[in-house]
C-alpha positions in Angstrom: 75.8 -174.5 -71.5 74.6 -170.8 -69.6 76.0 -167.6 -69.7 78.5 -166.8 -66.9 77.1 -164.6 -64.6 79.4 -161.6 -63.4 80.8 -160.8 -59.8 79.0 -158.1 -57.8 75.7 -158.4 -60.1 73.4 -160.3 -58.1 73.1 -161.7 -54.3 74.5 -159.7 -51.3 76.4 -158.0 -53.7 73.8 -156.3 -55.2 72.1 -154.7 -52.4 75.0 -152.8 -51.5 77.1 -149.9 -52.7 80.4 -148.5 -50.9 80.2 -144.4 -50.3 82.5 -144.1 -53.4 80.5 -145.7 -55.9 77.6 -144.0 -54.4 79.1 -140.4 -54.8 80.2 -141.5 -58.6 76.8 -142.5 -59.3 75.1 -139.4 -57.7 77.8 -137.2 -59.1 78.4 -134.7 -56.1 81.3 -134.2 -53.6 81.8 -136.0 -50.7 80.7 -133.0 -48.4 77.7 -132.7 -50.4 77.0 -136.4 -50.0 77.1 -136.2 -46.2 74.7 -133.3 -46.0 72.9 -135.1 -48.5 72.4 -138.2 -46.3 71.6 -136.3 -43.0 69.0 -134.5 -44.7 67.0 -137.7 -45.8 68.1 -139.4 -42.8 70.3 -142.3 -44.4 73.1 -144.3 -42.7 75.9 -146.8 -43.4 74.9 -150.4 -43.0 76.8 -153.0 -41.6 76.2 -156.4 -44.1 76.8 -160.1 -42.9 80.1 -160.4 -44.9 82.1 -157.4 -45.9 84.3 -160.0 -48.3 81.1 -161.0 -50.2 79.5 -157.7 -50.7 82.9 -156.1 -51.9 83.9 -156.2 -55.3 87.3 -155.3 -54.6 90.1 -158.0 -53.5 90.1 -155.0 -50.2 86.7 -155.3 -48.5 85.8 -151.3 -48.4 85.1 -149.9 -44.5 81.3 -148.0 -45.4 78.6 -149.7 -47.2 74.8 -148.4 -48.0 71.8 -149.9 -49.0 71.2 -149.6 -52.9 67.6 -149.0 -52.9 68.5 -145.9 -50.9 71.1 -144.3 -53.3 68.5 -144.7 -56.1 66.4 -143.3 -53.6 68.4 -140.2 -53.4 68.4 -139.9 -57.3 65.3 -138.0 -57.6 66.0 -135.7 -54.5 65.3 -131.9 -55.6 68.3 -130.9 -53.4 71.0 -132.2 -56.1 70.3 -129.6 -58.5 70.9 -126.8 -55.7 74.0 -128.5 -55.0 75.0 -128.4 -58.5 74.0 -124.7 -58.8 76.2 -123.9 -55.9 79.2 -125.6 -57.4 78.7 -123.7 -60.7 78.2 -120.5 -58.6 81.5 -121.5 -57.0 83.4 -121.8 -60.0 82.1 -118.3 -61.2 82.9 -117.1 -58.5 86.6 -118.2 -58.1 86.9 -116.5 -61.9 86.1 -113.4 -61.1 88.1 -113.2 -58.3 91.0 -114.7 -60.6 90.4 -111.5 -62.8 90.3 -109.4 -59.7 87.0 -108.3 -60.5 85.8 -108.4 -56.5 82.7 -106.3 -57.5 81.3 -109.0 -59.8 82.0 -111.8 -57.4 80.0 -110.1 -54.5 76.6 -109.3 -56.9 77.1 -113.3 -58.3 77.5 -114.6 -54.5 74.4 -111.9 -53.9 72.0 -112.5 -56.4 72.8 -115.8 -57.4 73.4 -118.3 -54.8 70.4 -120.7 -54.4 68.4 -121.1 -51.4 67.8 -124.4 -49.9 64.4 -125.2 -48.2 63.9 -128.9 -46.6 60.2 -128.1 -46.4 59.3 -131.2 -48.4 62.3 -133.6 -46.2 60.5 -132.6 -42.9 56.9 -133.7 -44.7 58.5 -137.0 -46.1 60.2 -137.6 -42.7 57.4 -137.3 -40.5 54.1 -138.0 -42.5 52.4 -137.4 -39.2 52.8 -134.7 -36.2 53.4 -137.5 -33.5 56.4 -138.8 -35.8 57.9 -135.3 -35.3 57.6 -135.3 -31.5 59.0 -138.4 -30.9 61.7 -137.5 -33.0 62.2 -134.0 -31.2 64.4 -135.2 -28.2 68.0 -134.9 -30.2 66.9 -131.9 -31.8 66.0 -130.0 -28.5 69.4 -131.3 -27.2 71.4 -129.8 -30.1 69.9 -126.7 -30.4 70.0 -125.7 -26.7 74.2 -126.9 -27.1 74.3 -124.4 -29.9 72.2 -121.7 -28.1 75.0 -121.7 -25.4 78.1 -121.8 -27.7 80.3 -118.2 -28.0 80.6 -117.2 -31.8 83.2 -118.0 -33.9 84.0 -118.8 -37.4 82.9 -122.4 -37.0 79.3 -121.2 -35.3 78.2 -117.9 -36.6 76.2 -115.8 -34.2 73.5 -115.9 -36.4 73.1 -119.6 -36.2 73.4 -119.1 -32.4 70.4 -116.5 -32.5 68.1 -118.5 -34.3 68.4 -121.3 -32.0 68.1 -119.1 -28.7 64.9 -117.6 -30.4 63.8 -121.4 -31.4 64.5 -122.8 -27.9 62.7 -119.9 -25.9 59.8 -120.1 -27.9 59.5 -123.9 -27.0 59.7 -123.4 -23.6 56.8 -120.2 -23.9 54.9 -122.9 -25.1 55.5 -125.3 -22.1 55.0 -122.7 -19.6 51.8 -122.2 -21.4 50.6 -125.7 -21.3 52.2 -126.5 -18.1 53.7 -129.5 -20.0 56.8 -129.9 -18.6 56.8 -132.7 -16.0 60.6 -133.6 -14.4 64.0 -132.5 -14.6 67.3 -133.5 -13.3 70.5 -131.7 -12.3 73.4 -133.5 -13.7 77.2 -133.3 -14.5 76.5 -132.9 -17.8 73.8 -130.3 -17.7 70.1 -130.5 -16.8 67.9 -132.7 -18.2 64.1 -131.8 -18.9 61.1 -134.2 -19.6 58.0 -132.9 -20.9 54.6 -134.7 -22.2 53.2 -133.1 -25.4 50.0 -135.1 -26.8 51.0 -138.1 -25.2 54.6 -138.0 -26.2 57.4 -138.3 -23.7 60.5 -135.4 -24.7 63.2 -135.5 -23.4 66.4 -133.4 -23.6 69.4 -132.2 -22.3 70.2 -128.0 -21.5 73.9 -126.8 -20.9 74.9 -125.0 -18.1 75.6 -121.4 -18.1 79.6 -121.6 -18.2 81.6 -120.4 -20.8 81.9 -122.8 -23.6 85.3 -123.7 -25.1 85.2 -125.0 -28.7 87.4 -127.8 -29.4 89.7 -128.1 -32.4 88.9 -131.9 -32.7 85.5 -131.3 -33.4 83.9 -131.0 -36.9 81.6 -128.7 -36.7 80.5 -128.6 -40.4 78.5 -132.1 -39.8 77.0 -130.6 -36.6 76.0 -127.5 -38.7 74.0 -130.0 -41.1 72.2 -131.1 -38.6 71.1 -127.7 -36.8 69.9 -126.8 -40.0 67.9 -130.0 -40.4 66.8 -129.3 -36.5 65.9 -125.7 -37.1 63.7 -126.2 -39.6 62.2 -129.1 -37.5 61.6 -127.0 -34.6 60.3 -124.4 -36.5 57.1 -126.6 -37.9 57.0 -127.8 -34.6 56.8 -124.6 -32.7 54.2 -123.2 -35.2 51.9 -126.3 -34.8 52.2 -126.2 -31.3 51.7 -122.5 -31.0 48.3 -122.5 -33.5 46.6 -125.7 -31.8 46.3 -123.3 -28.2 45.4 -120.3 -30.3 48.8 -117.9 -30.1 50.1 -116.4 -33.2 53.2 -117.6 -34.6 56.0 -116.2 -34.7 55.2 -114.4 -31.0 56.7 -110.9 -30.8 59.9 -110.5 -30.3 61.6 -107.4 -28.7 65.8 -107.2 -29.6 66.0 -104.1 -26.9 64.9 -106.4 -24.4 66.6 -109.5 -25.3 70.4 -107.4 -25.2 69.5 -106.2 -21.7 69.2 -110.0 -20.2 65.2 -110.4 -20.4 65.0 -113.7 -22.4 61.8 -115.2 -21.9 60.5 -111.8 -21.4 61.3 -110.7 -24.6 58.8 -112.5 -26.4 54.4 -111.3 -26.4 52.4 -114.3 -26.8 49.3 -112.6 -28.7 46.1 -115.0 -28.9 44.6 -115.1 -32.1 40.6 -113.9 -32.6 40.5 -114.6 -28.8 40.6 -118.3 -29.2 43.6 -118.9 -26.9 41.4 -119.7 -23.3 39.0 -121.9 -25.6 41.9 -123.9 -27.1 43.8 -124.5 -23.6 40.5 -125.5 -22.0 39.7 -128.0 -25.1 42.8 -129.5 -24.6 42.9 -129.9 -21.0 39.2 -131.5 -21.2 40.1 -134.0 -23.7 41.5 -136.9 -21.4 38.4 -135.9 -19.0 36.4 -137.0 -21.6 38.3 -140.0 -22.6 37.7 -141.1 -19.6 34.1 -140.4 -19.1 33.6 -142.2 -21.9 35.8 -145.2 -21.1 33.8 -145.5 -17.9 30.3 -145.4 -19.9 31.0 -147.8 -21.8 32.3 -150.4 -19.4 29.0 -150.0 -17.4 27.3 -150.4 -20.5 29.0 -153.6 -21.3 27.6 -155.0 -17.6 24.4 -157.1 -17.6 21.5 -155.0 -16.7 20.9 -156.6 -13.1 24.5 -155.9 -12.1 24.5 -152.5 -13.4 21.0 -151.5 -11.5 22.6 -153.1 -8.0 26.0 -151.2 -8.5 23.9 -148.2 -9.1 21.7 -148.6 -6.3 24.3 -149.4 -3.9 26.5 -146.3 -4.9 23.4 -143.6 -5.3 23.6 -142.6 -1.9 27.4 -142.5 -1.7 27.7 -140.9 -5.1 27.6 -137.0 -3.7 30.2 -137.6 -0.6 32.8 -139.1 -3.1 32.7 -136.8 -5.5 33.4 -133.6 -2.6 35.8 -135.8 -1.0 37.9 -137.8 -3.6 37.2 -135.2 -7.0 40.0 -137.6 -8.7 39.5 -141.2 -9.2 41.5 -143.6 -6.8 44.0 -145.8 -8.1 43.8 -149.5 -7.7 45.9 -151.1 -5.5 47.4 -154.8 -6.6 47.8 -157.0 -3.4 49.5 -160.4 -3.9 48.0 -163.9 -2.4 51.4 -165.4 -2.0 53.5 -164.0 0.4 56.4 -165.9 -1.2 55.8 -164.6 -4.7 57.2 -161.1 -6.2 56.0 -158.0 -5.4 53.3 -156.6 -8.0 54.0 -153.0 -9.3 51.6 -150.5 -8.1 50.3 -147.8 -10.1 51.3 -144.1 -9.7 49.6 -141.1 -10.7 51.0 -138.8 -12.9 50.9 -135.2 -13.0 48.7 -133.6 -15.5 48.9 -129.9 -16.8 46.2 -129.1 -13.9 47.9 -130.3 -10.8 51.6 -129.2 -12.8 50.0 -125.4 -13.0 48.8 -125.3 -9.3 52.4 -126.6 -7.7 53.8 -122.7 -6.8 50.7 -120.7 -8.2 50.4 -119.0 -5.0 54.1 -118.2 -4.7 56.2 -114.8 -5.7 59.9 -116.4 -5.6 62.4 -114.0 -5.6 65.8 -115.5 -7.3 69.2 -114.1 -5.7 72.1 -113.2 -7.6 73.9 -116.5 -6.9 71.2 -118.8 -8.2 70.8 -120.1 -11.9 68.4 -117.4 -12.8 67.5 -119.1 -16.3 66.5 -122.2 -15.5 65.0 -121.5 -12.2 62.6 -118.9 -14.2 61.7 -121.8 -16.7 60.6 -124.2 -14.2 58.9 -122.0 -11.6 56.5 -120.4 -14.3 56.0 -123.6 -16.4 54.6 -125.1 -12.7 52.2 -122.0 -11.9 54.7 -119.7 -10.6 53.8 -116.5 -12.4 55.5 -113.7 -10.0 59.1 -114.3 -10.1 61.5 -111.4 -9.4 65.5 -111.0 -9.5 68.2 -108.6 -8.7 68.6 -105.7 -11.3 71.8 -106.7 -12.3 71.4 -109.8 -14.0 68.8 -108.2 -16.1 66.2 -105.5 -15.3 63.5 -106.3 -18.0 61.1 -109.4 -17.2 61.9 -108.8 -13.3 58.9 -108.6 -11.3 60.3 -107.4 -8.2 63.2 -106.5 -5.8 64.7 -108.1 -2.6 62.8 -105.7 -0.2 59.0 -106.4 -1.6 56.9 -107.4 1.2 55.1 -109.7 -1.5 57.6 -112.3 -1.5 57.0 -115.5 -0.1 59.8 -117.9 -1.2 64.0 -116.8 -2.0 66.2 -118.9 -3.8 69.8 -118.8 -2.5 72.9 -120.3 -3.0 74.8 -119.1 -0.4 76.0 -119.7 3.6 73.3 -119.5 6.0 71.9 -115.9 6.2 71.9 -114.2 10.1 69.0 -113.4 11.7 68.0 -109.4 11.3 69.7 -107.6 14.9 67.2 -107.0 17.4 65.7 -104.3 18.0 67.5 -101.5 20.4 66.3 -100.9 23.7 66.2 -97.7 25.6 69.5 -95.8 26.1 71.5 -97.7 23.0 72.5 -95.7 20.4 72.8 -97.4 16.8 75.9 -96.5 15.1 74.5 -97.3 11.9 71.7 -94.9 11.6 71.7 -92.6 8.0 72.5 -88.8 9.0 69.8 -88.1 6.6 66.6 -90.4 6.8 67.1 -91.4 10.2 66.8 -94.8 9.5 69.2 -97.9 9.3 69.8 -98.9 6.0 68.9 -102.1 4.8 71.1 -105.4 4.9 71.0 -107.7 1.8 72.5 -110.4 4.1 70.0 -110.7 6.6 67.0 -112.4 6.3 63.7 -110.9 5.7 61.1 -111.7 8.5 58.0 -114.2 7.4 60.0 -114.9 4.2 60.9 -118.5 3.3 64.8 -119.4 2.3 65.5 -122.0 0.1 68.2 -123.8 -1.6 67.8 -124.0 -5.6 67.3 -128.1 -5.1 64.3 -127.5 -3.5 62.3 -126.3 -6.8 63.5 -129.7 -8.6 62.8 -131.6 -5.4 59.4 -130.6 -5.8 58.4 -131.1 -9.0 59.6 -134.2 -8.9 57.8 -135.3 -6.2 54.8 -134.0 -7.7 54.6 -132.0 -4.4 56.1 -129.2 -1.9 58.7 -130.5 0.0 59.8 -129.6 3.4 61.5 -126.0 3.7 63.7 -126.3 6.1 65.6 -129.4 4.7 66.8 -127.2 2.1 67.5 -123.9 4.4 70.6 -121.8 3.8 73.7 -123.8 4.4 72.1 -127.4 5.6 73.1 -130.2 3.9 70.9 -131.2 1.2 69.3 -134.5 1.3 70.3 -136.7 -2.1 69.2 -135.4 -5.5 68.2 -138.6 -7.3 66.9 -139.3 -11.0 63.0 -139.0 -11.0 63.5 -141.7 -14.1 65.6 -144.4 -12.6 63.3 -146.6 -10.7 64.4 -149.4 -8.4 64.5 -153.1 -9.3 63.4 -155.9 -7.3 66.4 -156.7 -5.3 68.6 -153.5 -6.5 69.9 -150.9 -3.7 67.5 -148.2 -3.1 68.5 -144.9 -1.5 65.3 -143.9 -0.7 64.8 -146.4 1.7 66.2 -146.8 4.7 68.6 -150.0 5.2 65.8 -152.0 8.0 63.5 -152.1 4.7 66.3 -153.3 2.4 68.7 -155.3 4.1 68.7 -159.1 4.0 68.3 -161.3 7.0 71.9 -162.2 6.9 73.0 -158.8 6.6 70.6 -157.5 9.7 72.4 -160.6 11.6 76.0 -159.7 10.8 74.9 -156.0 12.3 73.3 -157.5 15.6 76.7 -159.2 15.7 78.9 -156.0 15.2 76.8 -154.3 18.0 77.4 -156.8 20.4 80.9 -156.5 19.4 81.3 -152.8 19.9 79.2 -153.3 23.1 81.3 -155.7 24.1 84.5 -153.1 23.5 82.8 -150.3 25.1 82.3 -152.5 28.6 85.9 -153.6 28.6 86.6 -150.0 27.9 84.5 -149.0 31.1 86.1 -152.0 33.1 89.4 -150.8 32.1 88.8 -147.5 33.6 87.0 -149.0 36.9 90.5 -151.1 37.0 92.3 -148.4 37.1 90.3 -146.9 40.1 91.3 -149.5 41.9 94.6 -149.7 41.1 94.6 -146.2 42.2 93.2 -147.1 45.6 95.6 -149.7 46.6 98.6 -147.6 45.5 97.0 -145.2 48.4 96.6 -147.8 50.7 100.6 -149.4 49.8 101.5 -145.8 50.7 100.0 -145.8 53.6 101.4 -149.4 55.0 105.0 -147.8 54.3 104.1 -144.9 56.1 103.6 -147.0 59.4 99.8 -147.0 59.3 97.6 -149.8 60.2 97.6 -153.5 57.8 95.9 -153.2 54.9 93.7 -156.2 53.5 94.0 -156.6 49.5 90.4 -157.4 49.2 90.9 -156.9 45.5 93.5 -159.6 45.0 92.6 -163.0 43.5 95.2 -164.5 45.2 94.0 -163.5 48.8 90.4 -164.3 47.8 91.4 -168.0 46.9 93.1 -168.5 50.0 90.4 -167.6 51.9 88.3 -169.7 50.2 91.0 -172.7 51.2 90.8 -171.5 54.7 87.3 -171.2 55.3 85.4 -174.0 53.7 82.6 -173.1 55.4 82.6 -169.6 54.3 80.9 -167.5 51.4 83.2 -169.6 48.6 81.3 -172.5 49.8 77.8 -170.9 49.5 79.2 -170.3 45.8 80.2 -173.3 45.3 76.9 -175.1 46.4 74.9 -172.5 44.6 76.6 -173.2 41.5 76.8 -176.8 41.9 80.0 -177.5 42.2 81.0 -175.4 38.7 83.7 -172.9 38.4 83.7 -170.1 36.9 85.2 -170.7 33.5 82.8 -173.4 33.1 79.9 -171.4 33.8 81.3 -169.0 31.4 81.4 -171.4 28.7 78.0 -172.5 28.7 76.4 -170.9 25.3 73.3 -172.7 24.7 70.3 -171.9 26.5 69.3 -175.4 27.8 72.8 -175.7 29.9 71.9 -172.3 31.4 68.3 -173.9 32.2 70.2 -177.1 34.0 72.2 -174.5 36.0 69.5 -172.4 37.2 67.7 -175.8 38.4 70.8 -176.8 40.2 70.9 -173.4 41.7 67.6 -173.6 43.2 68.2 -177.1 44.6 71.3 -176.1 46.3 69.5 -173.5 47.8 66.2 -175.8 48.5 63.9 -173.6 46.6 61.6 -174.9 43.9 63.3 -174.8 40.4 61.8 -171.4 39.0 61.1 -171.1 35.1 64.3 -169.6 33.3 64.6 -166.1 33.0 66.9 -165.0 30.0 68.0 -161.9 29.3 67.4 -159.7 27.0 70.7 -160.7 25.0 69.9 -164.2 25.1 66.8 -163.8 23.8 67.7 -161.9 21.0 70.6 -164.5 20.3 67.5 -167.1 20.3 65.1 -165.2 18.0 68.4 -165.0 15.5 68.9 -168.6 15.8 65.1 -169.9 15.2 65.1 -166.9 12.1 68.5 -168.4 11.0 66.7 -172.1 10.9 63.9 -170.9 9.3 65.9 -169.3 6.6 67.7 -172.0 6.2 64.9 -174.3 5.6 63.2 -171.8 3.3 66.5 -171.9 1.2 66.8 -175.7 0.7 63.3 -176.1 -0.1 63.7 -173.2 -2.5 66.6 -174.6 -4.2 65.4 -178.4 -4.1 62.3 -176.7 -6.2 64.1 -174.9 -8.7 66.4 -178.4 -9.1 63.0 -180.2 -9.8 61.9 -177.4 -12.2 65.1 -177.5 -13.8 65.1 -180.8 -14.3 61.8 -180.9 -15.9 62.5 -178.1 -18.4 64.3 -178.0 -21.7 67.8 -177.3 -22.1 67.2 -173.7 -23.9 65.3 -172.8 -20.8 68.0 -174.1 -18.4 70.5 -172.3 -20.2 68.2 -168.3 -20.1 67.6 -169.4 -16.0 71.2 -169.6 -15.3 71.8 -166.4 -17.4 69.3 -164.7 -15.5 70.2 -166.3 -11.7 73.6 -164.8 -12.8 72.7 -161.7 -13.2 70.5 -161.5 -10.3 73.5 -162.6 -8.4 75.7 -159.7 -9.7 73.0 -157.1 -9.0 72.7 -158.6 -5.5 76.2 -158.2 -4.9 76.7 -154.8 -5.9 73.4 -153.8 -4.1 74.8 -155.8 -1.0 78.0 -153.3 -1.1 76.3 -149.8 -1.7 74.4 -150.8 1.8 77.4 -152.1 3.4 78.7 -148.7 2.5 76.1 -147.1 3.7 75.8 -148.6 6.8 80.2 -147.7 7.6 78.6 -144.1 6.5 75.8 -143.9 8.8 77.5 -145.4 11.9 80.3 -142.7 11.6 77.5 -140.3 11.6 76.2 -141.6 14.9 79.9 -141.9 16.5 81.1 -138.2 15.4 
């Protein structure tokens, strides 16, 4: 008979360890265990069955892989943690004996220094792996760079985060790697492309941050300690790749005066900077040229000769007119098929560096200087000025400089300057000393373009300069949309008009609403005319009471009916003959076009004329077109449903279930899009009415 197995020594229970078991196995405290797991990138795991994995009657809540804990047994940081623990005991004993000098000496000389270099190399074998994991690091470091100094967040950590983030921004400015940005409620989102990797991070606004008591800053400080080491390695690699000395020269005095980006001086390493930048820019061009050459070599010789002979004459003209290769356009053969996605040209470093290259921009006091300076310089603007109150070092020019082409303001409409004085007028504001009128900061400078800050963000997201008149001071700004959200098929697209994306049923409903509104407007006009006739009738009655002549109430329907009865050969008889014996109510009830045409034929026969083709009004024509379109839409919908039912009958059960789920989600999307379009339609109607 075999030996009975002990519980927890085989199966899934062997693959997991609880947190308390892991702490006992590593012989460190719980706080050090958390720090070590954050540094090494080890996180709790969720087993399929906690009852099977747990070795006690009560299932534990936190489990780790046994292999991960065994991997931590060989970590060199364990010795550093133990040294810190023994040093803390020595310091506490010295303080217990009231030996303060000995305690400070022990802390100063025997405190172990932990380095995370080997962990960075283990977790990121290649530089591309480090770039892929840079999103959270940048978001955390930018957050700590904007926090106030407290007991939980020392000023030393904040200064280090600020220095590393500004160094990273300088690299983006020098290489023009920034691509998109978006203003949100949380903060400002940025996206940069470095060596083919898209990096997205969040930067909070420059507001006074309040540190809450419910936030565990010890855990966040551990992440910051790891991320600062990571970003330091990344900055070093990025700076050396373009031939710059790292770390750059930092001027502390300029930083104290509010220079920020201007406090760093980038120095080339042995004059290699320009060569490295040009080489990095030409990598993509060389790869495209090589790919095109390989493609031509793979073609048959005859075809390549024909292509060469046919394109030889137009080669020079195409190179001059279209320096960049044109994008292919994919057209759908079937009209009922889905719309094919078209390729879009993404901005590269060369085009990004020329967007604001020829501009001299001045930032007003109320405009956010830090993000605007970073974005403008990252997209080619080399001349950015601001008010001296925001920090004199780094400012390029003052507000009255004649070289300024654009001024970013975030205030109500700025008035135009007052016209020059004519002969005989005296200026009361003339300075007695200089004899010149004082300069006013709240007046526009002729020849300068004034825009709101959103113009900068919308221009870089669109890849081209937007119309400045839409972003003038005091103007209602266009919607600021996220550049990463792309409109899906059937979803609401705020960039398109309602006519381009509304369905046929919605368009028909809108036409009916327009007709109802027109009818109401006509009733209002008729009501006004009726009031005028009533007023005339009242005046006529007053004249009759005063003894005037008899008044014939021509506007009364009773009198008209009496006259019709008395004079059968008069106008009423002609009207009755013209309408073919139909009363007015019956004529108004005729709705379809066939009845109207028949009525017109009867009218022509009564007058002795030849029947003429029916002349429908614009309203009847629009109604007929709507009926034809509705019938066509119903027929297409019926055919589509029949085709779907036929395919579902031939498909498997699994396919039918997945299709029903997809149809349900598409229906929900269509309902949400319809609600948004209806909301926009109401807003536009309200704007038109107002």
